[in-house]
One Martini backbone bead per residue (centre of mass of N, CA, C, O) as a GRO file, in nm:
protein
  109
    1UNK     BB    1  -6.997  14.894  11.899
    2UNK     BB    2  -6.975  15.216  11.808
    3UNK     BB    3  -6.846  15.526  11.860
    4UNK     BB    4  -6.990  15.604  11.627
    5UNK     BB    5  -7.288  15.782  11.512
    6UNK     BB    6  -7.602  15.784  11.410
    7UNK     BB    7  -7.827  16.031  11.314
    8UNK     BB    8  -8.099  16.199  11.230
    9UNK     BB    9  -7.952  16.383  11.028
   10UNK     BB   10  -7.849  16.152  10.854
   11UNK     BB   11  -8.126  16.033  10.783
   12UNK     BB   12  -8.264  16.285  10.659
   13UNK     BB   13  -8.089  16.291  10.394
   14UNK     BB   14  -8.236  15.984  10.323
   15UNK     BB   15  -8.552  15.988  10.316
   16UNK     BB   16  -8.616  15.916  10.017
   17UNK     BB   17  -8.541  15.613  10.060
   18UNK     BB   18  -8.742  15.533  10.288
   19UNK     BB   19  -9.004  15.656  10.109
   20UNK     BB   20  -9.009  15.504   9.833
   21UNK     BB   21  -9.155  15.292   9.989
   22UNK     BB   22  -9.432  15.174  10.074
   23UNK     BB   23  -9.552  15.082  10.378
   24UNK     BB   24  -9.699  14.819  10.291
   25UNK     BB   25  -9.448  14.692  10.155
   26UNK     BB   26  -9.257  14.701  10.395
   27UNK     BB   27  -9.429  14.527  10.581
   28UNK     BB   28  -9.408  14.273  10.407
   29UNK     BB   29  -9.099  14.249  10.412
   30UNK     BB   30  -9.077  14.217  10.715
   31UNK     BB   31  -9.262  13.967  10.755
   32UNK     BB   32  -9.080  13.800  10.528
   33UNK     BB   33  -8.781  13.865  10.536
   34UNK     BB   34  -8.661  14.021  10.304
   35UNK     BB   35  -8.399  14.020  10.061
   36UNK     BB   36  -8.323  14.317   9.930
   37UNK     BB   37  -8.031  14.305   9.845
   38UNK     BB   38  -8.058  14.058   9.660
   39UNK     BB   39  -8.296  14.159   9.481
   40UNK     BB   40  -8.099  14.439   9.429
   41UNK     BB   41  -7.798  14.379   9.355
   42UNK     BB   42  -7.715  14.559   9.110
   43UNK     BB   43  -7.780  14.827   9.249
   44UNK     BB   44  -7.609  14.799   9.500
   45UNK     BB   45  -7.335  14.764   9.365
   46UNK     BB   46  -7.335  15.033   9.208
   47UNK     BB   47  -7.369  15.219   9.461
   48UNK     BB   48  -7.119  15.131   9.623
   49UNK     BB   49  -6.913  15.236   9.397
   50UNK     BB   50  -7.035  15.559   9.438
   51UNK     BB   51  -6.929  15.631   9.705
   52UNK     BB   52  -6.833  15.845   9.917
   53UNK     BB   53  -6.652  15.898  10.195
   54UNK     BB   54  -6.890  15.969  10.382
   55UNK     BB   55  -7.076  15.733  10.301
   56UNK     BB   56  -6.881  15.509  10.383
   57UNK     BB   57  -6.863  15.584  10.679
   58UNK     BB   58  -7.167  15.557  10.743
   59UNK     BB   59  -7.193  15.263  10.660
   60UNK     BB   60  -6.990  15.153  10.868
   61UNK     BB   61  -7.147  15.243  11.113
   62UNK     BB   62  -7.400  15.081  11.058
   63UNK     BB   63  -7.260  14.794  11.036
   64UNK     BB   64  -7.141  14.853  11.355
   65UNK     BB   65  -7.421  14.857  11.470
   66UNK     BB   66  -7.673  14.821  11.663
   67UNK     BB   67  -7.994  14.752  11.610
   68UNK     BB   68  -8.116  14.910  11.846
   69UNK     BB   69  -7.986  15.177  11.768
   70UNK     BB   70  -8.119  15.202  11.489
   71UNK     BB   71  -8.412  15.188  11.598
   72UNK     BB   72  -8.396  15.448  11.762
   73UNK     BB   73  -8.357  15.631  11.517
   74UNK     BB   74  -8.624  15.554  11.382
   75UNK     BB   75  -8.801  15.656  11.609
   76UNK     BB   76  -8.708  15.949  11.596
   77UNK     BB   77  -8.784  15.992  11.298
   78UNK     BB   78  -9.085  15.948  11.341
   79UNK     BB   79  -9.136  16.170  11.555
   80UNK     BB   80  -9.030  16.404  11.353
   81UNK     BB   81  -9.188  16.308  11.064
   82UNK     BB   82  -9.421  16.067  11.043
   83UNK     BB   83  -9.293  15.825  10.906
   84UNK     BB   84  -9.389  15.499  10.879
   85UNK     BB   85  -9.125  15.354  10.801
   86UNK     BB   86  -8.980  15.415  11.065
   87UNK     BB   87  -9.170  15.267  11.252
   88UNK     BB   88  -9.136  14.985  11.130
   89UNK     BB   89  -8.817  14.977  11.185
   90UNK     BB   90  -8.856  15.014  11.513
   91UNK     BB   91  -8.974  14.749  11.543
   92UNK     BB   92  -8.915  14.437  11.667
   93UNK     BB   93  -9.001  14.277  11.396
   94UNK     BB   94  -8.747  14.422  11.228
   95UNK     BB   95  -8.478  14.305  11.326
   96UNK     BB   96  -8.427  14.067  11.131
   97UNK     BB   97  -8.441  14.229  10.872
   98UNK     BB   98  -8.204  14.414  10.929
   99UNK     BB   99  -7.984  14.202  10.987
  100UNK     BB  100  -8.000  14.045  10.716
  101UNK     BB  101  -7.941  14.292  10.529
  102UNK     BB  102  -7.670  14.375  10.654
  103UNK     BB  103  -7.530  14.107  10.610
  104UNK     BB  104  -7.555  14.110  10.303
  105UNK     BB  105  -7.404  14.376  10.256
  106UNK     BB  106  -7.126  14.284  10.368
  107UNK     BB  107  -7.061  14.089  10.125
  108UNK     BB  108  -7.002  14.351   9.924
  109UNK     BB  109  -6.740  14.452  10.105
   0.00000   0.00000   0.00000
């Protein structure tokens, strides 16, 4: 677990990314434990190369955070925003999906 933490305010800045995918599609990806990072590898790699210093720091915090901690932030984001995608990511069944995608992301760093 990291000393620094991601907050709801950090997540809120990137809400457009979380809600870009319809909730029904995200639900399917979670159920199938889809490797989204691998599926969109070229986009992920190009975006990783263009992160600024603050974004790199936040990404490192996320990659070094416990999944439960990240899911608590998703739960808070759902409670504050009502966005179903946050709720889906906060549920226990999404844990493996989150962990496998973060693990895959680490391979590119």
